[in-house]
N, C-alpha and C positions, 0 to 999 in steps of 0.2 A: 636428417629430420629434426625439426626443432619443436620444443614445447611452446605453447602460446600462453602469454600472460595477459589475462583480461583485466585491464585496469577498470576502476569504477567510473571513469569519466565517459564511457561510451554507452551507458545505459541510463534511462530515466532513474532517478533516485527513488527509493522506496519511501513510503509514508510512515504509518504507525499501525499498531494493532491494539485493540482494547478488548477487555473482557469484564464481565460482572456476574457474580453468583449470589443468589439468595436461597438458602436452604435451612429453614428453621430446625433447630435441634441438631444440626451438624456443625460441630466446632472446627472441622477440618476442611473448610471450603478453600483455604489457601493451597492445600495440596492439589485439589481438583483444578484450581485456577492455574497452578504451576504447569500442569499438563496441557491446559488450554493455551497458555502462552507459548509453550514449545511448538504447538501446532501452528501458531501465528508468527513464529520466529522469522519467517521469510519477509514479514512486513517491516522489520526493523531489527538491527543487530547491534545497535549502539549502546542501549541501556535497557534495563528491565526493572519493574517494580511491582509490589503488591501492597494494598492497604486492606486491613481487615477490621471488622467491627465486632466487639465482644462486650456485652453488658453496657452498650451505649458508648463505649470508648473506642476510638479509631486509632489504630497503630499502623505505621507505614514503614516499609523497608524497600530501598531501591539502590541500585549501584550501576556503574558502567560495566558493559559486557553482555554476553549471551545469557539466556535464562538459566541454563545449566551451570554457568559460572557464577552467577549472582546468588543463586539459592542452593542450599544443601539441606539434608534432613534436619540438621540441628536448627537452622534458621526457620525452616517451615514448621517445626515443632513449637517454636516460640510464637508463631503467627496464628493464634487460635481465634476463631470467630465464625458466626453463622452467616455473615455477609462478607463479600470480598470483591474488590475491583483490581484489575491488573493492566499493565501497559508494556509494550515493547516499542522502542523509539528509533526512528531516524529523524534527525533534526531538520525540519523544514523552516522553522524560525528558531533563532536562539543558538547560542554556542553549545558545543558538545562537552558539557561538564555535568557532573552528577547533580549539581544544583538545579539543572534544568530537566533532570529525569522526572518521570511521572510514575504513579499518581501524585497530584498535588493535594496537600491538606491545608485547608483554610479554616480558621476559627472565626466565628461570628458571635453576636450577642447571646444567642440562645443555644449554641452548640458548635458542631464541627461538620464540615463537608469534605469529602475526598473526591477528586475528579481526574479522569483519564480522557484524553482527547486525541482523535485521529482527524487530521485536516489542517486547514490554514485559513486564517481570517485575512480578508483583503483590506479591512479598515482598522486594523489593530493599532496602527500608529496614532491615528487621530483619537480613537477611543481612549487609549492609554494616556495620551497627553491631557485629555480633558479630565480623566480620573486623578491624575497627579496634581493637576491644578486645584482639584477639590480636596487635596491633602492625603490621598491614598499613597501608600508606599509599597512598591513591588520588590520582591526578593529574587526574581528570576528574570531572564531575558527572552521568555517565550510568550506567545500570544495566548496559550492555554490559561495562564494565570489571570488574564483579563476576564475570561469567561467565569472562572471560579470566583474572582473578586466581585464581579457584577451580580452573580447569583447570591453570594453572601450579603451583599449590600441590599438587594431587593427582597431578601427572605424575611417575611414577617410570620404569618401563621401557616401559609400554604406554599410548599416548595414548587408546585406546578405554576403558581402565579409568578413566583420569582424567576423561574426559567422562561416563561412566556415573555416577561418584561426584558429579560436578557436577550432573547432571540430577536426581539424588535430592534435591538441596538447593534448586534454583531452581524457582519456580512461575510459570506464565504462558505467554506466547507467545514463541517464538523459532524463526527459521530462521537457521542459522549457516553461514558458510563459514570454515574455519580452515586455516591453513597452518603447518606445522612446517618444520624444516630439510630434511625429505625426503618429506613427505606433504601431500596436500590432503584435507580432510575436510568433509563436509556433515552437518548435524544438523538434525532437525526435532522440534519439541516433541511431547510425548506425546499431545496432542490433535490435532495437525496443524492448529493454528489459522492459522499462516502458511504460505504455499505455498513449495515448493522442488522443483526438477526436476533430473533428471540427463540429460545428453546426451553424444554421442560425436563426437569429432573424428577426423580421419584417423589421427592418432597419439596420441590422448589423449582426455581427458574434460572435460566442463564441468558445473558446478553453477550454477543461476540461479534467481531468484525466479519468473520466468515463461518460458514457451516462446517468446515473441516475441524474447527475447534469444538463444535458441538459433538461431532463424531468421536473425537478423541476422548471427551469427557463422558461419553455414554448418554448424552442428552438427546431428546427427541426434538427435531425441528418443528416449530409451530408456524412461524411466518417471518417475513422481513418487516422490520420497523418501517413505517411509512415516512415519506418525506414530510418534515414538519411535525412529526408525532413525538409526544412525550409519553413514555411507558413507565408507570410507577408500580413497583412491586413491594408489597409488605405482607404482614401476617394475614391480612384479609384477602389477598389475592392480587390480581392485576387490574390496574385502572389506566385507561388511555385518555390522553388529552390531545386533540388534534388542532393544531394552529392553522392559520391560513397559509397553506402550502403554495409555492410557486410552481411553474411548469417543471415537471420532473426532468432532471438532467444528470443521471447517474454517470459516473466516470467510465468511459468505454475502454480505457486502458487497463481497468481491472481484468477484463476478458482477454486482452492481448498479452499481458505480462505480469501484473502484480499479484493477482489472486492465485492460490494453489489450484491446480487443475481439478482436484477432487471436491472443490467448493461449488455451491450453487448460489448465484447472486440474483436477486429479484426474479426468481423462477427460471433462470437460464443456467445450464451446466457450463462451467468454464471450459472443461475438456471438450465438450461437444462443439461449442462455439469456435474453439481453436482448430478443431479438425475440419469443420465446415469452411473456415477461412482458408485452410490449406487446399481444400478441394477447389474453391473458387479461384484461388491463386493459380492453380494448375491450368484452369481454363483460360484465365486472363493472360498469364505469363508462361506459356509452355516453353519447354527446352528439350533439345535432343541430347539425351544423356544416358549413362549406364547405371547410375545409382543415385538415390536421394538420401542425403544425410541431414542432420540438424545441428544447430548450436544448442546444446543442452542447457537447462532442462525445459524452459518455457517454450522453446521452439519445437519440441518433440511432437506434440499433437498435430501441429500444422504440417510438419514434414510427413507424418503418417498420412494425413489427408491428401497432401500433394502426391504422394506415391500411389495411393489408392486410385485417385482420379486420373493420373497420367499413365498408370500401368508400369511405371519405372520402379524397379525393386527398391525397397527401403533397407538401409543398412546403418549400423552404428559406425560412424566415421571419426568421431571425436570422443575421447574418454575424459571424463571430468573427475578431478580429485575432489570427492565429496567431503573430505575432512577439512578442506580449507573453508568451505562455506561460501556464502554470498558476500565475499569481501568487497565487492564493488559498491556495497551500500555504505561503506565507510565514507564519511562526508568531506574530509579536508584534503586540500591540495597537497599538504605536507605528507599525508599518509600515502597518497598516490605516488608521489615522487620518491618515497623511500621503499617502494617496491612491494607493498601489500597487494597481492594479486590473486586472481583466480586462475588456476592452471588447467588448460585443456591440452591433451596429447593426441595428435593424429594417429589413427589406427592404420598403419601402412598397408596391411593386407586388404583392407576394404577400399583403398584409394588408388594405389599404384596402377598406372596405365589406364585409368578410367576417366570418363567425362563425368564430372560431379555436379549435381544440383545440391546446394546447401541452403537450407531454410532457416532464417532467423526471424525473431518476432518483431524486431525494430532496429533501425539504425539512427542513432541520435547525433553522434559526432563523426563516426566513420573510422576512428583510429583503430579500434579492435578488429573491425571487419577487414581492414587492410592486413593486419597480422595473421588473421585466420586464413585469408586467401593465399598469402605467401607461404604459410606453413603447409597448406594442402599441396601447393605446387612442389615444395621441398620434399614432400612425402611421395611424390611421383604422379600427382594428378595431371592428366592430359589437358583438361579444360575445367574451369571453375565457374559455374553459373550461380550467382547469388539471387535468391528470391526472398522477399520480405513480406511477412503475413500481416502487414499493416500499411497504411498509406505513408507518404513522406511527412515526417515531423517538421512543421514549419513555424510553429508558434510555441512560446513558453507556457508552462502551467503555473498557476498561482494558488491552486487549491489543495496543496499537500503533496505535490510531486515536485522535486527540486530540479526543474529544467527552466530556470527563470531568466536566463540570458539568451536572447534570440540570436546574438552573434555567434554563439557556440554551437548552434544547430546547423548541421551540414546542409539540411534540406531547405533552410530558410533563404539561402542566397546562392545555391548551387544547382544547376540543372542535373537531371538524372544521368545524362551521358558523362558529365564531369565527375559525378560521384563514382560512377563505374570506373573511370580512369584513376581516380584517387585511391580506390581500394584495390585496383589491379585485377578486377574480375573480367572474364570473357563476355559476360552479359549481366545485366542487373534489372530486376523487375519487382515492382511493388504491387501489393493489393490495392485495388481502387477504393475510393471512399464508399462508393455504392456497394462494393463487395464486402467491405467491413460491416456496413449496416445490415446487409443480408445475413451475415454470419451470426448476428444477434437478433435476427427477426424484426428489424426495425425498418420503417420507411422514411426515417429522417427525424423522428421525434423520440424523446425519452432519454437521450444521452447527451452528455457533454463530450464533444469531440473538438474542442477549441485548439488542441495541439495540432490538429490537422487542417482546420478551416478558420481559426481565429474568431469564431463566434462564441464569446464568453457568456455564460448565463448570468453572471454578476458583473456589474461595471467595475473595471479595473482602474485604479488610480495610480498616480506616480509613486505613492508611498509603498506599493507592494514590492517587498524585497526581503529575502530570507534573512538578511543581516540588519534588518531595520532597527533592532534594539542593541545590536552588538557594538555599534559605533557611538552609543550614548556616552 
């Protein structure tokens, strides 16, 4: 029986997580934000950072590594302030260096702003080139700095006006938390591609990528930030500025894989949507089997749903070493090739001599699926039937998920029967696109599903490339 090493190349890469806290007279908002970032750690494990505001002065600390590795009690005790923004990163643009870690702090004529960004701009190259021609100097290779610099450039007397002008220039996906000398601001792109929620503390407010962060910090969920909305928080309360939003196109992969199952995004429970997807998958792709297992952890709710609908018992068939973490989020090919892996160990007692249905959330390149199938056979499985609780991934994403090379996607050029042969399964079945929409209660509108159908909500130009600034 062999262990399975899940390399990071066989899953969509994570995006980022952002947080913001405004709580007047609480100088320990950084500690609260620290716990919120730990709750969002699944959204990026490359770097972490916090910026705090105290008496109008913004201080920032960021480093490479997990939240618990970057911050300790000594550092947090130095980060005093009643406002704070934070960030966990997976690099969708720019190299993996601490220089590119966030939050970013930018000085302008009348003060300082700090910014944390989840998403990806599709016109970053042309905007940056134009700004450089105007004499602006950039210190990072990330598109987030473009947003910060544009806001600083446009900032006169009204921060909302500066942000509106910036939103008219940038195109793509962004959920932002911004801190000025006296305000906390949340911004969601005009399509609502990336999630952002608003919560209430006893004496203040919280902005976060997911509701699970609010739960961790003891904040009460108020609502989702609307597509195209700017939420401004200060000592007078909350002010909302609604820009001209486009047709809502929230990322449907949040429900399939990225978000934590205990989060609620745009009113929909992530766990419930995944379980419903599993139930629909069982109807669409039945199998004669003795047991249903999952690829942990994001595939678990769908496997439970598949088992409930099919009547086939659910069992734990793969044990995950939780102390390794989501190492497939590590971005570089060099890291993959040196064996930084996520280990799964087959549970022989649940597998030997049985016909297995194994439910996974997605197959991007197929390399890990092949290893899992072989490991289950080595553990004694009679048959291995692979079921996927999402449609075939056929197109790259340019909005903050690093699957940008279509040639690397096994579903882009390979028929399902060939994929089945490649991974060595006895059968292979995917959830239909219609079934996916049903799992989130949609009839076809409200979501970006371009990775499945190629219908991008924003025009994609040839400049879109994760490495667009790294080759400069």
